[in-house]
DRENZA-109258 format. One record per residue (C-alpha): z, y, x; residue number from 0; residue in one letter. Coordinates in nm, 3 decimals. Example, Ala and Ser with C-alpha at 12.3 -4.5 7.8 and 13.67 -1.06 7.14 Angstrom:
2
{atom {0.780 -0.450 1.230} 0 'A'}
{atom {0.714 -0.106 1.367} 1 'S'}
This chain:
192
{atom {0.000 0.000 0.000} 0 'X'}
{atom {0.063 0.235 0.289} 1 'X'}
{atom {-0.313 0.264 0.347} 2 'X'}
{atom {-0.391 0.380 -0.007} 3 'X'}
{atom {-0.513 0.731 -0.072} 4 'X'}
{atom {-0.416 0.975 -0.344} 5 'X'}
{atom {-0.742 0.900 -0.525} 6 'X'}
{atom {-0.672 0.524 -0.503} 7 'X'}
{atom {-0.335 0.571 -0.668} 8 'X'}
{atom {-0.467 0.813 -0.928} 9 'X'}
{atom {-0.720 0.547 -1.027} 10 'X'}
{atom {-0.454 0.277 -1.043} 11 'X'}
{atom {-0.227 0.507 -1.243} 12 'X'}
{atom {-0.500 0.554 -1.505} 13 'X'}
{atom {-0.540 0.175 -1.535} 14 'X'}
{atom {-0.166 0.127 -1.556} 15 'X'}
{atom {-0.131 0.388 -1.831} 16 'X'}
{atom {-0.415 0.226 -2.024} 17 'X'}
{atom {-0.256 -0.117 -1.990} 18 'X'}
{atom {0.089 0.015 -2.085} 19 'X'}
{atom {-0.067 0.161 -2.400} 20 'X'}
{atom {-0.128 -0.194 -2.524} 21 'X'}
{atom {0.236 -0.300 -2.490} 22 'X'}
{atom {0.310 -0.293 -2.863} 23 'X'}
{atom {0.022 -0.527 -2.942} 24 'X'}
{atom {0.123 -0.763 -2.659} 25 'X'}
{atom {0.476 -0.771 -2.797} 26 'X'}
{atom {0.349 -0.852 -3.146} 27 'X'}
{atom {0.138 -1.132 -2.995} 28 'X'}
{atom {0.439 -1.266 -2.808} 29 'X'}
{atom {0.648 -1.259 -3.124} 30 'X'}
{atom {0.375 -1.448 -3.308} 31 'X'}
{atom {0.400 -1.715 -3.037} 32 'X'}
{atom {0.768 -1.772 -3.112} 33 'X'}
{atom {0.668 -2.033 -3.367} 34 'X'}
{atom {0.661 -2.283 -3.079} 35 'X'}
{atom {1.004 -2.234 -2.929} 36 'X'}
{atom {1.353 -2.377 -2.932} 37 'X'}
{atom {1.375 -2.680 -3.159} 38 'X'}
{atom {1.665 -2.798 -3.370} 39 'X'}
{atom {1.689 -2.500 -3.602} 40 'X'}
{atom {1.577 -2.504 -3.964} 41 'X'}
{atom {1.352 -2.203 -3.897} 42 'X'}
{atom {1.136 -2.096 -3.603} 43 'X'}
{atom {1.244 -1.828 -3.360} 44 'X'}
{atom {0.975 -1.604 -3.512} 45 'X'}
{atom {1.125 -1.655 -3.858} 46 'X'}
{atom {1.470 -1.574 -3.716} 47 'X'}
{atom {1.335 -1.254 -3.561} 48 'X'}
{atom {1.159 -1.156 -3.883} 49 'X'}
{atom {1.468 -1.234 -4.086} 50 'X'}
{atom {1.688 -1.016 -3.861} 51 'X'}
{atom {1.438 -0.729 -3.881} 52 'X'}
{atom {1.399 -0.771 -4.257} 53 'X'}
{atom {1.776 -0.753 -4.300} 54 'X'}
{atom {1.787 -0.438 -4.085} 55 'X'}
{atom {1.505 -0.283 -4.289} 56 'X'}
{atom {1.669 -0.372 -4.620} 57 'X'}
{atom {1.996 -0.222 -4.495} 58 'X'}
{atom {1.817 0.110 -4.438} 59 'X'}
{atom {1.842 0.097 -4.060} 60 'X'}
{atom {1.644 0.337 -3.844} 61 'X'}
{atom {1.315 0.232 -3.687} 62 'X'}
{atom {1.493 0.178 -3.354} 63 'X'}
{atom {1.735 -0.076 -3.501} 64 'X'}
{atom {1.461 -0.250 -3.699} 65 'X'}
{atom {1.245 -0.294 -3.391} 66 'X'}
{atom {1.550 -0.400 -3.188} 67 'X'}
{atom {1.635 -0.663 -3.449} 68 'X'}
{atom {1.277 -0.784 -3.440} 69 'X'}
{atom {1.266 -0.810 -3.060} 70 'X'}
{atom {1.626 -0.907 -2.979} 71 'X'}
{atom {1.538 -1.272 -2.901} 72 'X'}
{atom {1.189 -1.221 -2.761} 73 'X'}
{atom {1.312 -1.342 -2.422} 74 'X'}
{atom {1.434 -1.683 -2.541} 75 'X'}
{atom {1.134 -1.870 -2.404} 76 'X'}
{atom {1.125 -1.709 -2.060} 77 'X'}
{atom {1.494 -1.637 -2.005} 78 'X'}
{atom {1.694 -1.882 -2.217} 79 'X'}
{atom {2.021 -1.805 -2.037} 80 'X'}
{atom {1.983 -1.427 -2.024} 81 'X'}
{atom {1.740 -1.349 -2.303} 82 'X'}
{atom {1.948 -1.050 -2.411} 83 'X'}
{atom {1.891 -0.870 -2.083} 84 'X'}
{atom {1.518 -0.939 -2.094} 85 'X'}
{atom {1.480 -0.802 -2.447} 86 'X'}
{atom {1.697 -0.501 -2.362} 87 'X'}
{atom {1.483 -0.425 -2.055} 88 'X'}
{atom {1.169 -0.423 -2.268} 89 'X'}
{atom {1.328 -0.182 -2.517} 90 'X'}
{atom {1.517 0.043 -2.275} 91 'X'}
{atom {1.256 0.310 -2.194} 92 'X'}
{atom {1.177 0.361 -2.564} 93 'X'}
{atom {1.505 0.351 -2.760} 94 'X'}
{atom {1.839 0.533 -2.765} 95 'X'}
{atom {2.102 0.416 -2.519} 96 'X'}
{atom {2.319 0.248 -2.782} 97 'X'}
{atom {2.030 0.033 -2.908} 98 'X'}
{atom {1.956 -0.082 -2.553} 99 'X'}
{atom {2.325 -0.160 -2.492} 100 'X'}
{atom {2.364 -0.359 -2.811} 101 'X'}
{atom {2.056 -0.572 -2.744} 102 'X'}
{atom {2.163 -0.621 -2.383} 103 'X'}
{atom {2.504 -0.756 -2.489} 104 'X'}
{atom {2.426 -0.929 -2.818} 105 'X'}
{atom {2.417 -1.273 -2.653} 106 'X'}
{atom {2.782 -1.246 -2.548} 107 'X'}
{atom {2.885 -1.106 -2.886} 108 'X'}
{atom {2.693 -1.381 -3.067} 109 'X'}
{atom {2.911 -1.641 -2.890} 110 'X'}
{atom {3.188 -1.545 -3.132} 111 'X'}
{atom {3.014 -1.740 -3.406} 112 'X'}
{atom {2.961 -2.071 -3.226} 113 'X'}
{atom {3.088 -2.100 -2.866} 114 'X'}
{atom {3.420 -2.258 -2.966} 115 'X'}
{atom {3.231 -2.554 -3.114} 116 'X'}
{atom {3.089 -2.627 -2.768} 117 'X'}
{atom {3.405 -2.570 -2.564} 118 'X'}
{atom {3.308 -2.211 -2.485} 119 'X'}
{atom {3.495 -1.887 -2.522} 120 'X'}
{atom {3.421 -1.731 -2.858} 121 'X'}
{atom {3.621 -1.426 -2.750} 122 'X'}
{atom {3.409 -1.348 -2.443} 123 'X'}
{atom {3.305 -1.026 -2.617} 124 'X'}
{atom {3.664 -0.902 -2.595} 125 'X'}
{atom {3.601 -0.783 -2.240} 126 'X'}
{atom {3.397 -0.505 -2.401} 127 'X'}
{atom {3.660 -0.408 -2.658} 128 'X'}
{atom {3.703 -0.060 -2.513} 129 'X'}
{atom {3.332 0.013 -2.488} 130 'X'}
{atom {3.215 0.277 -2.734} 131 'X'}
{atom {2.936 0.051 -2.868} 132 'X'}
{atom {3.126 -0.278 -2.891} 133 'X'}
{atom {3.170 -0.227 -3.265} 134 'X'}
{atom {2.798 -0.166 -3.308} 135 'X'}
{atom {2.719 -0.486 -3.120} 136 'X'}
{atom {2.966 -0.689 -3.326} 137 'X'}
{atom {2.814 -0.544 -3.642} 138 'X'}
{atom {2.457 -0.610 -3.523} 139 'X'}
{atom {2.544 -0.975 -3.467} 140 'X'}
{atom {2.737 -1.014 -3.792} 141 'X'}
{atom {2.483 -0.837 -4.017} 142 'X'}
{atom {2.149 -0.923 -3.865} 143 'X'}
{atom {2.172 -1.201 -3.607} 144 'X'}
{atom {2.420 -1.478 -3.686} 145 'X'}
{atom {2.320 -1.501 -4.051} 146 'X'}
{atom {1.944 -1.489 -3.990} 147 'X'}
{atom {1.888 -1.863 -3.968} 148 'X'}
{atom {1.859 -1.906 -4.346} 149 'X'}
{atom {1.542 -2.097 -4.444} 150 'X'}
{atom {1.568 -1.959 -4.799} 151 'X'}
{atom {1.591 -1.590 -4.708} 152 'X'}
{atom {1.269 -1.403 -4.803} 153 'X'}
{atom {1.132 -1.243 -4.487} 154 'X'}
{atom {0.880 -0.966 -4.439} 155 'X'}
{atom {0.561 -1.065 -4.256} 156 'X'}
{atom {0.513 -0.981 -3.889} 157 'X'}
{atom {0.221 -0.750 -3.964} 158 'X'}
{atom {0.449 -0.542 -4.188} 159 'X'}
{atom {0.641 -0.442 -3.874} 160 'X'}
{atom {0.334 -0.358 -3.665} 161 'X'}
{atom {0.337 0.017 -3.733} 162 'X'}
{atom {0.707 0.041 -3.646} 163 'X'}
{atom {0.657 -0.151 -3.320} 164 'X'}
{atom {0.359 0.067 -3.231} 165 'X'}
{atom {0.553 0.384 -3.309} 166 'X'}
{atom {0.849 0.289 -3.090} 167 'X'}
{atom {0.635 0.169 -2.799} 168 'X'}
{atom {0.396 0.461 -2.840} 169 'X'}
{atom {0.670 0.704 -2.740} 170 'X'}
{atom {0.676 0.857 -2.394} 171 'X'}
{atom {0.885 0.623 -2.180} 172 'X'}
{atom {1.223 0.749 -2.058} 173 'X'}
{atom {1.199 1.066 -2.269} 174 'X'}
{atom {1.537 1.238 -2.271} 175 'X'}
{atom {1.519 1.303 -2.644} 176 'X'}
{atom {1.452 0.935 -2.711} 177 'X'}
{atom {1.688 0.750 -2.481} 178 'X'}
{atom {1.976 0.992 -2.533} 179 'X'}
{atom {2.260 0.864 -2.747} 180 'X'}
{atom {2.152 0.875 -3.109} 181 'X'}
{atom {2.381 0.740 -3.377} 182 'X'}
{atom {2.709 0.556 -3.361} 183 'X'}
{atom {2.605 0.361 -3.674} 184 'X'}
{atom {2.355 0.087 -3.747} 185 'X'}
{atom {2.247 0.244 -4.075} 186 'X'}
{atom {2.227 0.596 -4.211} 187 'X'}
{atom {2.561 0.718 -4.338} 188 'X'}
{atom {2.754 0.449 -4.152} 189 'X'}
{atom {2.679 0.187 -4.418} 190 'X'}
{atom {2.948 -0.056 -4.305} 191 'X'}
């Protein structure tokens, strides 16, 4: 790289920007591929993702939370033991800080609902008790994640979320007004 010129890197930057502009569609494609992942459940990982996002939408959540609910498990196939961090990294440059934090930590908070059945620590999330967004993460898991494995729950189709995904990932990355702390609630008015 040290031998590249300014014009070389300007050219590459144009290609990178063009490629980055297709991120939303690549994410939707990846989500669509979640029909072939993680067996044993009564629904596919795509259906789980759609169910979580549908619940968020029906609760009146903001676009950031809806897209986060949709993408929160997108890393399951590539990072089964740290999928939360992968999903959070994808979202981080485009969503408020609290949304990123919740997605990043939802895996630990989700343990509350099942880890004790496998000899694990269901209270692992307690190490975050004093964090300002621990309550949001617990609520995210309780409202939209742990209960979104219901084969009878009517879900919205993936294409119904396409505009929301494109809007979030069409934002300028790392924009101060976007990644700054937004709301201390999952839904408008607190809605707990």
